[in-house]
N, C-alpha and C positions, 0 to 999 in steps of 0.2 A: 404500529410503525411510528417512528419518530418524525417530525416535520421541521421545517426551517425555523420555527419558533423555538423549538427545543435545542436547535443547533446554536441559536443565539443565547439560549439560557445557559448553556454550559461554557459560554464566553470563549469559544474556540479562537476567535480571532481577536480576543482581548487578554489572553494569558500574558504573564510577566515575560518582558523581553520582546513581546511581539513588535514594539515599535522599531526596534533594530531590525527585526526580520522583515518588516514590510517593505523595505527598500530593496530586498534581495530578489533577484531575477531568477527564473528557472535555470538551472545548471545544465548546460549542453555539453553532452559527451562528444557529439559530432556536429559540426556547423553544416549548414546547408552548402551543398556543393555549388556548381556553376549552374544548376538548373534555374531557368527563368521563372519568375512568378506567374502563377496562373492569372488569367484576365479577371477583371473586376466583375462583379455580378450585382445587379439591383436587388435590394432587400426583398421586394415583392415577387421577384422571379427566382429567389433562391430556394433551393431544396436541401435540407441538412438531414442526414441519416445517422442513426445510432443503432448498433447491434450489440446485445448483451448475452453473456453466457448464462445467466440466471434470471429470476423474477425480480421485477423492480420492488417487490414487496419483502425482499429478503432481510431487510434491516441492515444489510452488510455492504458488500462490494457493489453489487448492481444497483442497489438503492442509491449509494453514494453517487454513482455516475448519472442516475436519473435526476438527482437534484441539480447536477451540472446542466442537464438537458432543459430542465425548467428555468434555470437562470439565463441560458440562451434564448428561450422563448421570450422571456421578459425583456431582453435586451434588443431582440429583433423580431417584434410580433408579427411583421407582415410576411415572413418566410414561411415556407411550408416545412413540416417535419415528419420524418418517418422513424419509427422505433419498433424494433422487434426483440422480444425476450426469449430467454430459454433456447438460444441457438446452440445445437449439439456439435461436437467435434466430428462432423461427418460431411457428406456431400452437400447437406443442407446449407452449410456456410456459403459454399460457392453460389448455390441457387438463390439464397436469400440476398446476397450482395449484388448479384447480377440483376435482381429485380429492382433493387434500389437504384442502380445505374439507369435501368431502363425507365424508371420513374422520374429521371431528371435530377438525380442528386448531384450537387456541386461539391459537397464535402461529406465524407463518411468516417464516423468515429467507430472503430471496433474496440470495445472496451475490454476485450481479452485477446490473447495472442492465438491466433488460428493458423499462423504459418503459411504453407503453401496452398492451403485451401482458401486463404484470402488473397495471396499473391496471384493466383490464377485469374482472378477478377481486377485486381488493381493494376497489374501489369498491362491489361488490355483496356484499360480506361484512363489514358494519360491526362484527360481534361478534368478528372475528378481529384480533389484533394483528399488524401487518406491519412488517417492516424490510427496506429495499432498500439494499444496499450501493452506494455511489456514486449513491444515489437523490437526485433534485433537485426532487421534486414532493411534499412532505409533505401528508398529510391527517389527519383526525381519528383514524383508526385506522392511519396509515401514517407512519413515520419514516425518514429516511435517515441513513446513517452511513458513515464513511470515515476516513482517517488522514491526519496531517499529516506526510506523507513528505517534504516539502521541506526540513525541518531536518535530520534524519540524512543526507539526500542531500547537502546542502551540506557537512557534515562529512566525508564520504567524498570529496567534491570537493577538499577542502582537501588530503587525502592524495594524491589523484590529481595535483594541481598540483606536489606535492613530489616525486613519484615518477617522473613523466613526464620523459623526456629531450628528447623532440621538441616537447612542448607541444601535440601533436596527439592529441586524445581522440576515441574512437569510441563510438557508441551504437546498439544494436540496438532498434529501436522497433517496437511492435505496430502501432498506429494513430495518427494525429495527433489525439489527445484531450488534455483538460486534464492528466490525470495524467502524459502523456508530455512535454508543454510544460513544466509545472512541474518535472518531474524533470530534464530536460535543462538548463533554465535554472538551477535551483539547483546542479546538478553543476558547470556551467561557472563560475558565480559563486564557488562555493568554490575551484575551481582558480585562478580569476584573482585571488583574494585574495592568492595567494603566487606566481603567475605571470601578470602582466597580459597577456601575449601568447598565452596558451592559447586554443585554438579547439576546437570540437566538431562533428564531422560525424555525422549521424544517417542511418540506412538504415531505411526503413519496409518491413516484410515482411507487413504485413496480417493478422496471426495473433498470438494470445497463446501459442500452443504448435505450433511448427513447427521442429523440431530441424534439419532439412536447410535451410530458409530462414535460420535464426540462424546456421548454420554458414557458409553462403555470404555473408552479411552480415558476419559477423566477419572472415572471410578477406579480403573486399574493403576493408574499413576498414583492416586491417593493411598490406595491399598499398599502401594509399594513404598510409601513413606513421603511422598511430595506434600508439601503444605503450601504450596503456591503454584497454580496452574496458568498457563499462558498458551496461545495458540494462534492460528490464522484462519478460523472458520468463519462462515458468513451467518451464523446464527448462535443463540446463546446457550446451548445444551450443557457445555462443560461449566459455565458460569453457575447455572442452576445447580449442578452437583456440588461445586464449591460451596455454594450457600448452604446446601443441605447438610454437608460434611464439616463446616465450620473451618475452611481454609480460604486463603486469598485468591484472587483471580484477576488477570488483565486480559483485555480483549483487543480486536482488530476491527477496523472499518468505521464504527459508529459508536455513540454512547447508548449502550443497552443495560445501563445499571439497574433498571427497574426489575430485571430477572433475578437480580442477586445483589440488592443495595448493600447489604452488610459485608459481603465478600469483595464487592468491585473496588479495584484499586485505580485503574485508569483504562484507557483504550488507545491504541494507534489509530487516530482519528484522520480520515480523508476528507478533503474538500477540493473538487475539481471545478468549481463554479467560475472563478476568475480565469482560470487557464482556458476553459471551453469559450467563454465570452471573447476573450482575447485572440483565439485562433479563428473563430468565426468572423470577427471584425476584420482581420487581415485578409481572409478569403474574400470577403465581399468588396474590400478595398483595392483588390488586385495586388496585395502585397504579400501573399503567402506562396512559399515554395517548400517543397519537400526536401528529403536527405538529411533530416536531423535525427538525433537521438537526444531527448530531453528528459532530465530528472528533476522534478519539483522538489525544492529544498524545504527543510523543516522551517515551519513558520509561514510558508507559501504553498500550501496544498497538502502538507502532512504535519501532524504534531501530536503530542501527547494530550489526552483529554483531561478536563478538570479532574482533580483527585476525588477519590470516593470519600464518603462521609466518615468512615472509620480510619482513614489513613492518618497517623499521628502527624502534627504539625511539623515536628523536627525532621521526620522522615521526608515529607514533602519538600521541605526547605533544603535539605541536603541533595535531593535529586535535582530540584530546580537549579540549584547552584551549578550543577554540571550542564544542564540545559542552557543557562545563561551564558556560560563559558563558551559553548559551541556557537551560539548566536552572535555574541559580541566580539570573540577573539578568533573565531574560525577554528577553535581547537578540535582536534580529532583523536579519539582513544584508540584508533586502529593502526597502531604502530608496532612494528616488530621489536622484539622477537615474539612470534606467534607460532605454536606448534599445532599440528593436527591430532586427531584423536589417537593416532598411533605413536605419537611423540616425536614425529619427524618435523624438523624446522621448515615451515613453508613461507613465512614472511621473516626475512633476516632483521637482526637487530638494526634499528634506526630507520627502516624503511617505513614510510607512511603510505598505507594502502590508497590507491587512487580510487576515484569514484567508479571507474570501469571495473577494477577488481572488486570492489564491494558489490557492485550491481551483479556481477557474474560468479559470485563465491559459490563454489560448488563442493566444498569439503568442510568437515566439522573440526572444530578446535578441540583441545584437550578439555575433558570434563563433560562432553556431549556424547550421548549414546542413543542409538535407536535409528540413526539416519544412515542410508546407504544410497548412492547414486544408482 
């Protein structure tokens, strides 16, 4: 497992252009409504809960959220903390969160979207401040939050387009959900900005954490001609395949280059620490209200990782020039005309996709195959 020293080693908060990004605040899709802030809580009386879909040792999604919890503990050591791992999509969700409320939780972070299984509890506990990661149904005491991952993904896609010799890119997908559609689309758009003939084939394995399934998918994609693998998994299986087969790979969540140092290009790296500390601080101070949908921007919660050891300097420089343009000029590549995989125009010429549209992207662009809702 990586630790915070390793997080500092890869200079996540010190990448080029981060000074400009540091002043950026989380981007809010929906502002808090007229809901009154919840009352202040003394730190020594506060109870903060975290519920996770996976294990904190996964070196991926859940691990990144656990690092956020550790940051909150450091900031507010007198509070009590509740943390539950491996919460399945079942009635256990309701039972576990009811227990947190019974244990006196003042604020609860659900680090995955459980929908109605969560709302059954949150709607009945108006005095608790709730956050649901990737949540899309805010309420007076509930806010959703996520990351604008499509921007660093586009940047890594630029590198992929420059590095790939075949122009065939492979993607190990979890489920056909918006985060996968926006990820595959942004990645291919980045690649096509430097190689217009690039294509991307996705293989859906119906899991966020399935090393065997990811290994088989990565192998199949390479066998079909892909010389660059990308994906959204919580482990390193397809990176290990890329290392064994001598192709490039980019990852998600954390820096796990040690599993394939020669093949590793970068990762879409998450850092929830500042956001979690800020929200708990508001809750304790009596300044927190629900009703928001928040997307953490590139440079403040999500970014590309430091480039891999074998990435040529000119490739890194060209990709980073795009990243700098995004950070300093607010430039977006997601402007029409954009066609879907069937050739139908879905984004008209001149239209710049909104953050809401990017967040809810549920169709594939031209050149992407293997994804169906």
